[in-house]
C-alpha positions in Angstrom: 98.5 83.6 84.8 102.1 82.7 87.4 101.6 79.2 87.4 104.1 77.9 84.5 106.6 80.5 86.1 105.5 79.2 89.9 106.9 75.4 89.5 108.2 73.8 92.1 108.5 77.0 94.4 105.7 77.3 97.5 105.7 74.3 98.7 103.1 71.8 99.0 102.0 72.1 102.4 101.1 75.8 104.2 103.7 75.2 106.8 106.6 76.5 106.0 104.7 79.3 103.7 106.6 82.5 105.3 107.1 86.6 104.4 110.2 84.9 103.3 109.9 81.7 100.9 106.6 84.6 99.4 108.7 86.9 99.1 111.9 85.5 97.1 109.1 83.2 95.4 107.4 86.6 93.6 111.5 87.5 92.9 112.1 84.2 91.6 108.7 84.5 89.5 109.9 87.8 88.3 113.1 86.8 87.0 112.1 83.6 85.4 109.5 86.3 83.9 111.8 88.4 82.5 114.7 85.8 81.7 117.5 86.8 83.8 119.0 86.4 86.9 117.3 90.1 89.1 120.9 91.4 90.3 121.8 95.3 91.1 122.3 95.2 87.6 118.5 94.2 87.0 117.3 96.7 89.1 119.3 99.5 88.0 118.4 99.0 84.0 115.6 101.9 83.2 112.5 99.5 81.8 109.1 100.1 80.5 106.3 100.9 81.9 102.9 99.4 81.3 99.3 101.1 83.3 97.4 98.1 84.4 93.8 98.2 83.8 
């Protein structure tokens, strides 16, 4: 489901895939999915909550 948005974010090897790289990748994926950069305005804008199954 997230593969198209995660393209090019993770190193080919597990070496160098630390918490910082993973956190940055997750935030980048959210930005790619929503179509905008994650900035203060993004975090302050009210959004719609959807229940997860």
